[in-house]
mmCIF file of the N, C-alpha and C atoms, coordinates in Angstrom:
data_MODEL
# 
_entry.id   MODEL 
# 
loop_
_atom_site.group_PDB 
_atom_site.id 
_atom_site.type_symbol 
_atom_site.label_atom_id 
_atom_site.label_alt_id 
_atom_site.label_comp_id 
_atom_site.label_asym_id 
_atom_site.label_entity_id 
_atom_site.label_seq_id 
_atom_site.pdbx_PDB_ins_code 
_atom_site.Cartn_x 
_atom_site.Cartn_y 
_atom_site.Cartn_z 
_atom_site.occupancy 
_atom_site.B_iso_or_equiv 
_atom_site.pdbx_formal_charge 
_atom_site.auth_seq_id 
_atom_site.auth_comp_id 
_atom_site.auth_asym_id 
_atom_site.auth_atom_id 
_atom_site.pdbx_PDB_model_num 
ATOM 1   N N  . UNK A 1 1  ? 23.988 -1.728  3.533   1.00 0.00 ? 1  UNK A N  1 
ATOM 2   C CA . UNK A 1 1  ? 22.719 -1.354  2.927   1.00 0.00 ? 1  UNK A CA 1 
ATOM 3   C C  . UNK A 1 1  ? 22.364 -2.378  1.851   1.00 0.00 ? 1  UNK A C  1 
ATOM 4   N N  . UNK A 1 2  ? 21.107 -2.748  1.804   1.00 0.00 ? 2  UNK A N  1 
ATOM 5   C CA . UNK A 1 2  ? 20.612 -3.683  0.805   1.00 0.00 ? 2  UNK A CA 1 
ATOM 6   C C  . UNK A 1 2  ? 20.116 -2.904  -0.403  1.00 0.00 ? 2  UNK A C  1 
ATOM 7   N N  . UNK A 1 3  ? 20.414 -3.401  -1.586  1.00 0.00 ? 3  UNK A N  1 
ATOM 8   C CA . UNK A 1 3  ? 19.948 -2.784  -2.823  1.00 0.00 ? 3  UNK A CA 1 
ATOM 9   C C  . UNK A 1 3  ? 18.803 -3.603  -3.382  1.00 0.00 ? 3  UNK A C  1 
ATOM 10  N N  . UNK A 1 4  ? 17.722 -2.918  -3.742  1.00 0.00 ? 4  UNK A N  1 
ATOM 11  C CA . UNK A 1 4  ? 16.570 -3.555  -4.342  1.00 0.00 ? 4  UNK A CA 1 
ATOM 12  C C  . UNK A 1 4  ? 16.508 -3.147  -5.805  1.00 0.00 ? 4  UNK A C  1 
ATOM 13  N N  . UNK A 1 5  ? 16.547 -4.114  -6.676  1.00 0.00 ? 5  UNK A N  1 
ATOM 14  C CA . UNK A 1 5  ? 16.456 -3.845  -8.112  1.00 0.00 ? 5  UNK A CA 1 
ATOM 15  C C  . UNK A 1 5  ? 14.987 -3.928  -8.508  1.00 0.00 ? 5  UNK A C  1 
ATOM 16  N N  . UNK A 1 6  ? 14.481 -2.878  -9.165  1.00 0.00 ? 6  UNK A N  1 
ATOM 17  C CA . UNK A 1 6  ? 13.089 -2.851  -9.606  1.00 0.00 ? 6  UNK A CA 1 
ATOM 18  C C  . UNK A 1 6  ? 13.028 -2.835  -11.127 1.00 0.00 ? 6  UNK A C  1 
ATOM 19  N N  . UNK A 1 7  ? 11.908 -3.304  -11.653 1.00 0.00 ? 7  UNK A N  1 
ATOM 20  C CA . UNK A 1 7  ? 11.691 -3.306  -13.087 1.00 0.00 ? 7  UNK A CA 1 
ATOM 21  C C  . UNK A 1 7  ? 10.448 -2.504  -13.439 1.00 0.00 ? 7  UNK A C  1 
ATOM 22  N N  . UNK A 1 8  ? 10.405 -1.994  -14.651 1.00 0.00 ? 8  UNK A N  1 
ATOM 23  C CA . UNK A 1 8  ? 9.243  -1.269  -15.172 1.00 0.00 ? 8  UNK A CA 1 
ATOM 24  C C  . UNK A 1 8  ? 8.768  -2.014  -16.411 1.00 0.00 ? 8  UNK A C  1 
ATOM 25  N N  . UNK A 1 9  ? 7.536  -2.456  -16.399 1.00 0.00 ? 9  UNK A N  1 
ATOM 26  C CA . UNK A 1 9  ? 6.954  -3.140  -17.552 1.00 0.00 ? 9  UNK A CA 1 
ATOM 27  C C  . UNK A 1 9  ? 5.442  -2.983  -17.489 1.00 0.00 ? 9  UNK A C  1 
ATOM 28  N N  . UNK A 1 10 ? 4.784  -2.962  -18.622 1.00 0.00 ? 10 UNK A N  1 
ATOM 29  C CA . UNK A 1 10 ? 3.330  -2.817  -18.580 1.00 0.00 ? 10 UNK A CA 1 
ATOM 30  C C  . UNK A 1 10 ? 2.693  -4.080  -17.993 1.00 0.00 ? 10 UNK A C  1 
ATOM 31  N N  . UNK A 1 11 ? 1.464  -3.931  -17.548 1.00 0.00 ? 11 UNK A N  1 
ATOM 32  C CA . UNK A 1 11 ? 0.766  -4.988  -16.824 1.00 0.00 ? 11 UNK A CA 1 
ATOM 33  C C  . UNK A 1 11 ? 0.753  -6.304  -17.595 1.00 0.00 ? 11 UNK A C  1 
ATOM 34  N N  . UNK A 1 12 ? 0.387  -6.253  -18.872 1.00 0.00 ? 12 UNK A N  1 
ATOM 35  C CA . UNK A 1 12 ? 0.291  -7.490  -19.663 1.00 0.00 ? 12 UNK A CA 1 
ATOM 36  C C  . UNK A 1 12 ? 1.644  -8.182  -19.802 1.00 0.00 ? 12 UNK A C  1 
ATOM 37  N N  . UNK A 1 13 ? 2.691  -7.397  -19.960 1.00 0.00 ? 13 UNK A N  1 
ATOM 38  C CA . UNK A 1 13 ? 4.034  -7.960  -20.059 1.00 0.00 ? 13 UNK A CA 1 
ATOM 39  C C  . UNK A 1 13 ? 4.430  -8.649  -18.744 1.00 0.00 ? 13 UNK A C  1 
ATOM 40  N N  . UNK A 1 14 ? 4.139  -7.996  -17.618 1.00 0.00 ? 14 UNK A N  1 
ATOM 41  C CA . UNK A 1 14 ? 4.448  -8.592  -16.310 1.00 0.00 ? 14 UNK A CA 1 
ATOM 42  C C  . UNK A 1 14 ? 3.641  -9.873  -16.093 1.00 0.00 ? 14 UNK A C  1 
ATOM 43  N N  . UNK A 1 15 ? 2.362  -9.836  -16.459 1.00 0.00 ? 15 UNK A N  1 
ATOM 44  C CA . UNK A 1 15 ? 1.500  -11.000 -16.273 1.00 0.00 ? 15 UNK A CA 1 
ATOM 45  C C  . UNK A 1 15 ? 1.975  -12.166 -17.135 1.00 0.00 ? 15 UNK A C  1 
ATOM 46  N N  . UNK A 1 16 ? 2.305  -11.893 -18.392 1.00 0.00 ? 16 UNK A N  1 
ATOM 47  C CA . UNK A 1 16 ? 2.779  -12.947 -19.298 1.00 0.00 ? 16 UNK A CA 1 
ATOM 48  C C  . UNK A 1 16 ? 4.064  -13.572 -18.763 1.00 0.00 ? 16 UNK A C  1 
ATOM 49  N N  . UNK A 1 17 ? 4.981  -12.749 -18.300 1.00 0.00 ? 17 UNK A N  1 
ATOM 50  C CA . UNK A 1 17 ? 6.245  -13.262 -17.747 1.00 0.00 ? 17 UNK A CA 1 
ATOM 51  C C  . UNK A 1 17 ? 5.976  -14.102 -16.503 1.00 0.00 ? 17 UNK A C  1 
ATOM 52  N N  . UNK A 1 18 ? 5.125  -13.608 -15.613 1.00 0.00 ? 18 UNK A N  1 
ATOM 53  C CA . UNK A 1 18 ? 4.800  -14.351 -14.386 1.00 0.00 ? 18 UNK A CA 1 
ATOM 54  C C  . UNK A 1 18 ? 4.183  -15.709 -14.704 1.00 0.00 ? 18 UNK A C  1 
ATOM 55  N N  . UNK A 1 19 ? 3.331  -15.759 -15.710 1.00 0.00 ? 19 UNK A N  1 
ATOM 56  C CA . UNK A 1 19 ? 2.702  -17.027 -16.093 1.00 0.00 ? 19 UNK A CA 1 
ATOM 57  C C  . UNK A 1 19 ? 3.734  -17.997 -16.672 1.00 0.00 ? 19 UNK A C  1 
ATOM 58  N N  . UNK A 1 20 ? 4.669  -17.478 -17.476 1.00 0.00 ? 20 UNK A N  1 
ATOM 59  C CA . UNK A 1 20 ? 5.738  -18.347 -18.003 1.00 0.00 ? 20 UNK A CA 1 
ATOM 60  C C  . UNK A 1 20 ? 6.570  -18.924 -16.860 1.00 0.00 ? 20 UNK A C  1 
ATOM 61  N N  . UNK A 1 21 ? 6.872  -18.102 -15.878 1.00 0.00 ? 21 UNK A N  1 
ATOM 62  C CA . UNK A 1 21 ? 7.642  -18.566 -14.715 1.00 0.00 ? 21 UNK A CA 1 
ATOM 63  C C  . UNK A 1 21 ? 6.843  -19.593 -13.936 1.00 0.00 ? 21 UNK A C  1 
ATOM 64  N N  . UNK A 1 22 ? 5.551  -19.336 -13.717 1.00 0.00 ? 22 UNK A N  1 
ATOM 65  C CA . UNK A 1 22 ? 4.701  -20.267 -12.960 1.00 0.00 ? 22 UNK A CA 1 
ATOM 66  C C  . UNK A 1 22 ? 4.584  -21.616 -13.667 1.00 0.00 ? 22 UNK A C  1 
ATOM 67  N N  . UNK A 1 23 ? 4.564  -21.608 -15.004 1.00 0.00 ? 23 UNK A N  1 
ATOM 68  C CA . UNK A 1 23 ? 4.472  -22.859 -15.769 1.00 0.00 ? 23 UNK A CA 1 
ATOM 69  C C  . UNK A 1 23 ? 5.824  -23.553 -15.916 1.00 0.00 ? 23 UNK A C  1 
ATOM 70  N N  . UNK A 1 24 ? 6.882  -22.918 -15.446 1.00 0.00 ? 24 UNK A N  1 
ATOM 71  C CA . UNK A 1 24 ? 8.216  -23.505 -15.551 1.00 0.00 ? 24 UNK A CA 1 
ATOM 72  C C  . UNK A 1 24 ? 8.867  -23.302 -16.905 1.00 0.00 ? 24 UNK A C  1 
ATOM 73  N N  . UNK A 1 25 ? 8.292  -22.446 -17.732 1.00 0.00 ? 25 UNK A N  1 
ATOM 74  C CA . UNK A 1 25 ? 8.835  -22.192 -19.066 1.00 0.00 ? 25 UNK A CA 1 
ATOM 75  C C  . UNK A 1 25 ? 9.990  -21.192 -19.043 1.00 0.00 ? 25 UNK A C  1 
ATOM 76  N N  . UNK A 1 26 ? 10.100 -20.469 -17.952 1.00 0.00 ? 26 UNK A N  1 
ATOM 77  C CA . UNK A 1 26 ? 11.148 -19.455 -17.820 1.00 0.00 ? 26 UNK A CA 1 
ATOM 78  C C  . UNK A 1 26 ? 11.613 -19.447 -16.378 1.00 0.00 ? 26 UNK A C  1 
ATOM 79  N N  . UNK A 1 27 ? 12.899 -19.262 -16.199 1.00 0.00 ? 27 UNK A N  1 
ATOM 80  C CA . UNK A 1 27 ? 13.453 -19.148 -14.852 1.00 0.00 ? 27 UNK A CA 1 
ATOM 81  C C  . UNK A 1 27 ? 14.067 -17.762 -14.732 1.00 0.00 ? 27 UNK A C  1 
ATOM 82  N N  . UNK A 1 28 ? 13.672 -16.993 -13.701 1.00 0.00 ? 28 UNK A N  1 
ATOM 83  C CA . UNK A 1 28 ? 14.249 -15.656 -13.541 1.00 0.00 ? 28 UNK A CA 1 
ATOM 84  C C  . UNK A 1 28 ? 15.762 -15.745 -13.328 1.00 0.00 ? 28 UNK A C  1 
ATOM 85  N N  . UNK A 1 29 ? 16.476 -14.846 -13.959 1.00 0.00 ? 29 UNK A N  1 
ATOM 86  C CA . UNK A 1 29 ? 17.927 -14.783 -13.788 1.00 0.00 ? 29 UNK A CA 1 
ATOM 87  C C  . UNK A 1 29 ? 18.241 -14.193 -12.413 1.00 0.00 ? 29 UNK A C  1 
ATOM 88  N N  . UNK A 1 30 ? 19.419 -14.485 -11.918 1.00 0.00 ? 30 UNK A N  1 
ATOM 89  C CA . UNK A 1 30 ? 19.831 -14.010 -10.600 1.00 0.00 ? 30 UNK A CA 1 
ATOM 90  C C  . UNK A 1 30 ? 19.706 -12.499 -10.458 1.00 0.00 ? 30 UNK A C  1 
ATOM 91  N N  . UNK A 1 31 ? 20.052 -11.745 -11.482 1.00 0.00 ? 31 UNK A N  1 
ATOM 92  C CA . UNK A 1 31 ? 20.022 -10.290 -11.402 1.00 0.00 ? 31 UNK A CA 1 
ATOM 93  C C  . UNK A 1 31 ? 18.709 -9.645  -11.787 1.00 0.00 ? 31 UNK A C  1 
ATOM 94  N N  . UNK A 1 32 ? 17.697 -10.444 -12.088 1.00 0.00 ? 32 UNK A N  1 
ATOM 95  C CA . UNK A 1 32 ? 16.401 -9.876  -12.472 1.00 0.00 ? 32 UNK A CA 1 
ATOM 96  C C  . UNK A 1 32 ? 15.781 -9.102  -11.315 1.00 0.00 ? 32 UNK A C  1 
ATOM 97  N N  . UNK A 1 33 ? 14.988 -8.067  -11.629 1.00 0.00 ? 33 UNK A N  1 
ATOM 98  C CA . UNK A 1 33 ? 14.300 -7.330  -10.577 1.00 0.00 ? 33 UNK A CA 1 
ATOM 99  C C  . UNK A 1 33 ? 13.382 -8.246  -9.770  1.00 0.00 ? 33 UNK A C  1 
ATOM 100 N N  . UNK A 1 34 ? 13.242 -7.935  -8.496  1.00 0.00 ? 34 UNK A N  1 
ATOM 101 C CA . UNK A 1 34 ? 12.339 -8.685  -7.618  1.00 0.00 ? 34 UNK A CA 1 
ATOM 102 C C  . UNK A 1 34 ? 10.996 -7.975  -7.494  1.00 0.00 ? 34 UNK A C  1 
ATOM 103 N N  . UNK A 1 35 ? 10.986 -6.687  -7.775  1.00 0.00 ? 35 UNK A N  1 
ATOM 104 C CA . UNK A 1 35 ? 9.773  -5.868  -7.675  1.00 0.00 ? 35 UNK A CA 1 
ATOM 105 C C  . UNK A 1 35 ? 9.557  -5.196  -9.017  1.00 0.00 ? 35 UNK A C  1 
ATOM 106 N N  . UNK A 1 36 ? 8.307  -5.217  -9.467  1.00 0.00 ? 36 UNK A N  1 
ATOM 107 C CA . UNK A 1 36 ? 7.964  -4.634  -10.765 1.00 0.00 ? 36 UNK A CA 1 
ATOM 108 C C  . UNK A 1 36 ? 6.886  -3.573  -10.613 1.00 0.00 ? 36 UNK A C  1 
ATOM 109 N N  . UNK A 1 37 ? 6.958  -2.549  -11.446 1.00 0.00 ? 37 UNK A N  1 
ATOM 110 C CA . UNK A 1 37 ? 5.953  -1.490  -11.491 1.00 0.00 ? 37 UNK A CA 1 
ATOM 111 C C  . UNK A 1 37 ? 5.466  -1.345  -12.922 1.00 0.00 ? 37 UNK A C  1 
ATOM 112 N N  . UNK A 1 38 ? 4.213  -0.921  -13.051 1.00 0.00 ? 38 UNK A N  1 
ATOM 113 C CA . UNK A 1 38 ? 3.616  -0.781  -14.377 1.00 0.00 ? 38 UNK A CA 1 
ATOM 114 C C  . UNK A 1 38 ? 4.051  0.493   -15.086 1.00 0.00 ? 38 UNK A C  1 
ATOM 115 N N  . UNK A 1 39 ? 4.601  1.450   -14.347 1.00 0.00 ? 39 UNK A N  1 
ATOM 116 C CA . UNK A 1 39 ? 5.048  2.699   -14.970 1.00 0.00 ? 39 UNK A CA 1 
ATOM 117 C C  . UNK A 1 39 ? 6.015  3.414   -14.032 1.00 0.00 ? 39 UNK A C  1 
ATOM 118 N N  . UNK A 1 40 ? 6.750  4.357   -14.603 1.00 0.00 ? 40 UNK A N  1 
ATOM 119 C CA . UNK A 1 40 ? 7.627  5.158   -13.751 1.00 0.00 ? 40 UNK A CA 1 
ATOM 120 C C  . UNK A 1 40 ? 6.800  6.020   -12.798 1.00 0.00 ? 40 UNK A C  1 
ATOM 121 N N  . UNK A 1 41 ? 5.594  6.388   -13.226 1.00 0.00 ? 41 UNK A N  1 
ATOM 122 C CA . UNK A 1 41 ? 4.721  7.184   -12.364 1.00 0.00 ? 41 UNK A CA 1 
ATOM 123 C C  . UNK A 1 41 ? 4.306  6.403   -11.118 1.00 0.00 ? 41 UNK A C  1 
ATOM 124 N N  . UNK A 1 42 ? 3.947  5.128   -11.294 1.00 0.00 ? 42 UNK A N  1 
ATOM 125 C CA . UNK A 1 42 ? 3.547  4.318   -10.135 1.00 0.00 ? 42 UNK A CA 1 
ATOM 126 C C  . UNK A 1 42 ? 4.737  4.089   -9.210  1.00 0.00 ? 42 UNK A C  1 
ATOM 127 N N  . UNK A 1 43 ? 5.930  3.948   -9.768  1.00 0.00 ? 43 UNK A N  1 
ATOM 128 C CA . UNK A 1 43 ? 7.136  3.805   -8.953  1.00 0.00 ? 43 UNK A CA 1 
ATOM 129 C C  . UNK A 1 43 ? 7.390  5.087   -8.169  1.00 0.00 ? 43 UNK A C  1 
ATOM 130 N N  . UNK A 1 44 ? 7.227  6.244   -8.814  1.00 0.00 ? 44 UNK A N  1 
ATOM 131 C CA . UNK A 1 44 ? 7.452  7.529   -8.151  1.00 0.00 ? 44 UNK A CA 1 
ATOM 132 C C  . UNK A 1 44 ? 6.497  7.726   -6.980  1.00 0.00 ? 44 UNK A C  1 
ATOM 133 N N  . UNK A 1 45 ? 5.246  7.250   -7.105  1.00 0.00 ? 45 UNK A N  1 
ATOM 134 C CA . UNK A 1 45 ? 4.281  7.382   -6.007  1.00 0.00 ? 45 UNK A CA 1 
ATOM 135 C C  . UNK A 1 45 ? 4.759  6.633   -4.768  1.00 0.00 ? 45 UNK A C  1 
ATOM 136 N N  . UNK A 1 46 ? 5.379  5.492   -4.964  1.00 0.00 ? 46 UNK A N  1 
ATOM 137 C CA . UNK A 1 46 ? 5.892  4.707   -3.837  1.00 0.00 ? 46 UNK A CA 1 
ATOM 138 C C  . UNK A 1 46 ? 6.981  5.477   -3.113  1.00 0.00 ? 46 UNK A C  1 
ATOM 139 N N  . UNK A 1 47 ? 7.711  6.295   -3.856  1.00 0.00 ? 47 UNK A N  1 
ATOM 140 C CA . UNK A 1 47 ? 8.832  7.026   -3.276  1.00 0.00 ? 47 UNK A CA 1 
ATOM 141 C C  . UNK A 1 47 ? 8.446  8.379   -2.683  1.00 0.00 ? 47 UNK A C  1 
ATOM 142 N N  . UNK A 1 48 ? 7.150  8.674   -2.584  1.00 0.00 ? 48 UNK A N  1 
ATOM 143 C CA . UNK A 1 48 ? 6.720  9.934   -1.986  1.00 0.00 ? 48 UNK A CA 1 
ATOM 144 C C  . UNK A 1 48 ? 7.187  9.994   -0.533  1.00 0.00 ? 48 UNK A C  1 
ATOM 145 N N  . UNK A 1 49 ? 7.269  11.185  0.019   1.00 0.00 ? 49 UNK A N  1 
ATOM 146 C CA . UNK A 1 49 ? 7.750  11.366  1.393   1.00 0.00 ? 49 UNK A CA 1 
ATOM 147 C C  . UNK A 1 49 ? 6.902  10.571  2.392   1.00 0.00 ? 49 UNK A C  1 
ATOM 148 N N  . UNK A 1 50 ? 5.597  10.621  2.230   1.00 0.00 ? 50 UNK A N  1 
ATOM 149 C CA . UNK A 1 50 ? 4.712  9.884   3.143   1.00 0.00 ? 50 UNK A CA 1 
ATOM 150 C C  . UNK A 1 50 ? 4.914  8.383   3.069   1.00 0.00 ? 50 UNK A C  1 
ATOM 151 N N  . UNK A 1 51 ? 5.083  7.876   1.855   1.00 0.00 ? 51 UNK A N  1 
ATOM 152 C CA . UNK A 1 51 ? 5.304  6.430   1.699   1.00 0.00 ? 51 UNK A CA 1 
ATOM 153 C C  . UNK A 1 51 ? 6.682  6.018   2.194   1.00 0.00 ? 51 UNK A C  1 
ATOM 154 N N  . UNK A 1 52 ? 7.692  6.866   1.998   1.00 0.00 ? 52 UNK A N  1 
ATOM 155 C CA . UNK A 1 52 ? 9.025  6.545   2.527   1.00 0.00 ? 52 UNK A CA 1 
ATOM 156 C C  . UNK A 1 52 ? 8.978  6.473   4.049   1.00 0.00 ? 52 UNK A C  1 
ATOM 157 N N  . UNK A 1 53 ? 8.229  7.368   4.660   1.00 0.00 ? 53 UNK A N  1 
ATOM 158 C CA . UNK A 1 53 ? 8.067  7.342   6.121   1.00 0.00 ? 53 UNK A CA 1 
ATOM 159 C C  . UNK A 1 53 ? 7.403  6.035   6.556   1.00 0.00 ? 53 UNK A C  1 
ATOM 160 N N  . UNK A 1 54 ? 6.340  5.631   5.857   1.00 0.00 ? 54 UNK A N  1 
ATOM 161 C CA . UNK A 1 54 ? 5.673  4.367   6.171   1.00 0.00 ? 54 UNK A CA 1 
ATOM 162 C C  . UNK A 1 54 ? 6.615  3.176   6.006   1.00 0.00 ? 54 UNK A C  1 
ATOM 163 N N  . UNK A 1 55 ? 7.374  3.164   4.924   1.00 0.00 ? 55 UNK A N  1 
ATOM 164 C CA . UNK A 1 55 ? 8.316  2.073   4.694   1.00 0.00 ? 55 UNK A CA 1 
ATOM 165 C C  . UNK A 1 55 ? 9.360  2.007   5.801   1.00 0.00 ? 55 UNK A C  1 
ATOM 166 N N  . UNK A 1 56 ? 9.801  3.161   6.277   1.00 0.00 ? 56 UNK A N  1 
ATOM 167 C CA . UNK A 1 56 ? 10.771 3.204   7.375   1.00 0.00 ? 56 UNK A CA 1 
ATOM 168 C C  . UNK A 1 56 ? 10.160 2.621   8.655   1.00 0.00 ? 56 UNK A C  1 
ATOM 169 N N  . UNK A 1 57 ? 8.925  2.997   8.947   1.00 0.00 ? 57 UNK A N  1 
ATOM 170 C CA . UNK A 1 57 ? 8.232  2.472   10.131  1.00 0.00 ? 57 UNK A CA 1 
ATOM 171 C C  . UNK A 1 57 ? 8.042  0.961   10.008  1.00 0.00 ? 57 UNK A C  1 
ATOM 172 N N  . UNK A 1 58 ? 7.642  0.504   8.830   1.00 0.00 ? 58 UNK A N  1 
ATOM 173 C CA . UNK A 1 58 ? 7.452  -0.937  8.610   1.00 0.00 ? 58 UNK A CA 1 
ATOM 174 C C  . UNK A 1 58 ? 8.770  -1.679  8.818   1.00 0.00 ? 58 UNK A C  1 
ATOM 175 N N  . UNK A 1 59 ? 9.855  -1.139  8.292   1.00 0.00 ? 59 UNK A N  1 
ATOM 176 C CA . UNK A 1 59 ? 11.160 -1.794  8.439   1.00 0.00 ? 59 UNK A CA 1 
ATOM 177 C C  . UNK A 1 59 ? 11.603 -1.843  9.897   1.00 0.00 ? 59 UNK A C  1 
ATOM 178 N N  . UNK A 1 60 ? 11.340 -0.783  10.640  1.00 0.00 ? 60 UNK A N  1 
ATOM 179 C CA . UNK A 1 60 ? 11.792 -0.725  12.030  1.00 0.00 ? 60 UNK A CA 1 
ATOM 180 C C  . UNK A 1 60 ? 10.891 -1.494  12.993  1.00 0.00 ? 60 UNK A C  1 
ATOM 181 N N  . UNK A 1 61 ? 9.588  -1.371  12.813  1.00 0.00 ? 61 UNK A N  1 
ATOM 182 C CA . UNK A 1 61 ? 8.634  -1.944  13.783  1.00 0.00 ? 61 UNK A CA 1 
ATOM 183 C C  . UNK A 1 61 ? 8.107  -3.321  13.381  1.00 0.00 ? 61 UNK A C  1 
ATOM 184 N N  . UNK A 1 62 ? 8.191  -3.651  12.101  1.00 0.00 ? 62 UNK A N  1 
ATOM 185 C CA . UNK A 1 62 ? 7.713  -4.936  11.571  1.00 0.00 ? 62 UNK A CA 1 
ATOM 186 C C  . UNK A 1 62 ? 6.305  -5.297  12.049  1.00 0.00 ? 62 UNK A C  1 
ATOM 187 N N  . UNK A 1 63 ? 5.317  -4.417  11.792  1.00 0.00 ? 63 UNK A N  1 
ATOM 188 C CA . UNK A 1 63 ? 3.953  -4.735  12.220  1.00 0.00 ? 63 UNK A CA 1 
ATOM 189 C C  . UNK A 1 63 ? 3.441  -5.994  11.519  1.00 0.00 ? 63 UNK A C  1 
ATOM 190 N N  . UNK A 1 64 ? 2.615  -6.746  12.233  1.00 0.00 ? 64 UNK A N  1 
ATOM 191 C CA . UNK A 1 64 ? 2.108  -8.011  11.706  1.00 0.00 ? 64 UNK A CA 1 
ATOM 192 C C  . UNK A 1 64 ? 0.844  -7.838  10.865  1.00 0.00 ? 64 UNK A C  1 
ATOM 193 N N  . UNK A 1 65 ? 0.255  -6.646  10.870  1.00 0.00 ? 65 UNK A N  1 
ATOM 194 C CA . UNK A 1 65 ? -1.000 -6.433  10.146  1.00 0.00 ? 65 UNK A CA 1 
ATOM 195 C C  . UNK A 1 65 ? -1.184 -4.954  9.832   1.00 0.00 ? 65 UNK A C  1 
ATOM 196 N N  . UNK A 1 66 ? -2.157 -4.654  8.949   1.00 0.00 ? 66 UNK A N  1 
ATOM 197 C CA . UNK A 1 66 ? -2.517 -3.258  8.688   1.00 0.00 ? 66 UNK A CA 1 
ATOM 198 C C  . UNK A 1 66 ? -3.040 -2.604  9.948   1.00 0.00 ? 66 UNK A C  1 
ATOM 199 N N  . UNK A 1 67 ? -3.784 -3.377  10.738  1.00 0.00 ? 67 UNK A N  1 
ATOM 200 C CA . UNK A 1 67 ? -4.339 -2.824  11.974  1.00 0.00 ? 67 UNK A CA 1 
ATOM 201 C C  . UNK A 1 67 ? -3.226 -2.391  12.926  1.00 0.00 ? 67 UNK A C  1 
ATOM 202 N N  . UNK A 1 68 ? -2.186 -3.217  13.042  1.00 0.00 ? 68 UNK A N  1 
ATOM 203 C CA . UNK A 1 68 ? -1.071 -2.859  13.912  1.00 0.00 ? 68 UNK A CA 1 
ATOM 204 C C  . UNK A 1 68 ? -0.318 -1.652  13.353  1.00 0.00 ? 68 UNK A C  1 
ATOM 205 N N  . UNK A 1 69 ? -0.133 -1.606  12.031  1.00 0.00 ? 69 UNK A N  1 
ATOM 206 C CA . UNK A 1 69 ? 0.520  -0.454  11.418  1.00 0.00 ? 69 UNK A CA 1 
ATOM 207 C C  . UNK A 1 69 ? -0.316 0.807   11.631  1.00 0.00 ? 69 UNK A C  1 
ATOM 208 N N  . UNK A 1 70 ? -1.631 0.678   11.528  1.00 0.00 ? 70 UNK A N  1 
ATOM 209 C CA . UNK A 1 70 ? -2.520 1.823   11.766  1.00 0.00 ? 70 UNK A CA 1 
ATOM 210 C C  . UNK A 1 70 ? -2.366 2.326   13.192  1.00 0.00 ? 70 UNK A C  1 
ATOM 211 N N  . UNK A 1 71 ? -2.281 1.419   14.131  1.00 0.00 ? 71 UNK A N  1 
ATOM 212 C CA . UNK A 1 71 ? -2.119 1.796   15.532  1.00 0.00 ? 71 UNK A CA 1 
ATOM 213 C C  . UNK A 1 71 ? -0.784 2.519   15.747  1.00 0.00 ? 71 UNK A C  1 
ATOM 214 N N  . UNK A 1 72 ? 0.272  2.004   15.153  1.00 0.00 ? 72 UNK A N  1 
ATOM 215 C CA . UNK A 1 72 ? 1.603  2.598   15.298  1.00 0.00 ? 72 UNK A CA 1 
ATOM 216 C C  . UNK A 1 72 ? 1.647  4.000   14.700  1.00 0.00 ? 72 UNK A C  1 
ATOM 217 N N  . UNK A 1 73 ? 1.026  4.173   13.526  1.00 0.00 ? 73 UNK A N  1 
ATOM 218 C CA . UNK A 1 73 ? 1.119  5.440   12.802  1.00 0.00 ? 73 UNK A CA 1 
ATOM 219 C C  . UNK A 1 73 ? 0.005  6.428   13.140  1.00 0.00 ? 73 UNK A C  1 
ATOM 220 N N  . UNK A 1 74 ? -1.063 5.941   13.759  1.00 0.00 ? 74 UNK A N  1 
ATOM 221 C CA . UNK A 1 74 ? -2.194 6.812   14.033  1.00 0.00 ? 74 UNK A CA 1 
ATOM 222 C C  . UNK A 1 74 ? -3.054 7.065   12.806  1.00 0.00 ? 74 UNK A C  1 
ATOM 223 N N  . UNK A 1 75 ? -2.877 6.270   11.776  1.00 0.00 ? 75 UNK A N  1 
ATOM 224 C CA . UNK A 1 75 ? -3.664 6.414   10.548  1.00 0.00 ? 75 UNK A CA 1 
ATOM 225 C C  . UNK A 1 75 ? -4.753 5.351   10.504  1.00 0.00 ? 75 UNK A C  1 
ATOM 226 N N  . UNK A 1 76 ? -5.774 5.616   9.704   1.00 0.00 ? 76 UNK A N  1 
ATOM 227 C CA . UNK A 1 76 ? -6.826 4.630   9.491   1.00 0.00 ? 76 UNK A CA 1 
ATOM 228 C C  . UNK A 1 76 ? -6.278 3.532   8.577   1.00 0.00 ? 76 UNK A C  1 
ATOM 229 N N  . UNK A 1 77 ? -6.661 2.256   8.828   1.00 0.00 ? 77 UNK A N  1 
ATOM 230 C CA . UNK A 1 77 ? -6.193 1.172   7.950   1.00 0.00 ? 77 UNK A CA 1 
ATOM 231 C C  . UNK A 1 77 ? -6.494 1.428   6.476   1.00 0.00 ? 77 UNK A C  1 
ATOM 232 N N  . UNK A 1 78 ? -7.624 2.078   6.180   1.00 0.00 ? 78 UNK A N  1 
ATOM 233 C CA . UNK A 1 78 ? -7.980 2.357   4.787   1.00 0.00 ? 78 UNK A CA 1 
ATOM 234 C C  . UNK A 1 78 ? -7.010 3.350   4.134   1.00 0.00 ? 78 UNK A C  1 
ATOM 235 N N  . UNK A 1 79 ? -6.266 4.102   4.936   1.00 0.00 ? 79 UNK A N  1 
ATOM 236 C CA . UNK A 1 79 ? -5.294 5.046   4.395   1.00 0.00 ? 79 UNK A CA 1 
ATOM 237 C C  . UNK A 1 79 ? -3.900 4.427   4.220   1.00 0.00 ? 79 UNK A C  1 
ATOM 238 N N  . UNK A 1 80 ? -3.788 3.143   4.506   1.00 0.00 ? 80 UNK A N  1 
ATOM 239 C CA . UNK A 1 80 ? -2.484 2.497   4.434   1.00 0.00 ? 80 UNK A CA 1 
ATOM 240 C C  . UNK A 1 80 ? -2.336 1.580   3.225   1.00 0.00 ? 80 UNK A C  1 
ATOM 241 N N  . UNK A 1 81 ? -3.393 1.400   2.466   1.00 0.00 ? 81 UNK A N  1 
ATOM 242 C CA . UNK A 1 81 ? -3.307 0.547   1.284   1.00 0.00 ? 81 UNK A CA 1 
ATOM 243 C C  . UNK A 1 81 ? -4.029 1.234   0.141   1.00 0.00 ? 81 UNK A C  1 
ATOM 244 N N  . UNK A 1 82 ? -3.639 0.823   -1.045  1.00 0.00 ? 82 UNK A N  1 
ATOM 245 C CA . UNK A 1 82 ? -4.275 1.373   -2.247  1.00 0.00 ? 82 UNK A CA 1 
ATOM 246 C C  . UNK A 1 82 ? -4.680 0.222   -3.140  1.00 0.00 ? 82 UNK A C  1 
ATOM 247 N N  . UNK A 1 83 ? -5.808 0.346   -3.829  1.00 0.00 ? 83 UNK A N  1 
ATOM 248 C CA . UNK A 1 83 ? -6.242 -0.728  -4.740  1.00 0.00 ? 83 UNK A CA 1 
ATOM 249 C C  . UNK A 1 83 ? -5.314 -0.880  -5.917  1.00 0.00 ? 83 UNK A C  1 
# 
């Protein structure tokens, strides 16, 4: 099983860090999170039962697009992404 390390930081903090990395002023450490969320609430939404089901389908079927994922799941493409 693969372990994914996630981080929680507010938007401005994440943006500032990303800009430092892009400018070469900071290098992410090996153990740093690869995925970041703006709050524990936004992280919890990703872990909902419906989203876990979608993530499982994505991992197993590896659809190449939202349209293909919509076809596989029977959902509308607009129901598969959030702004």
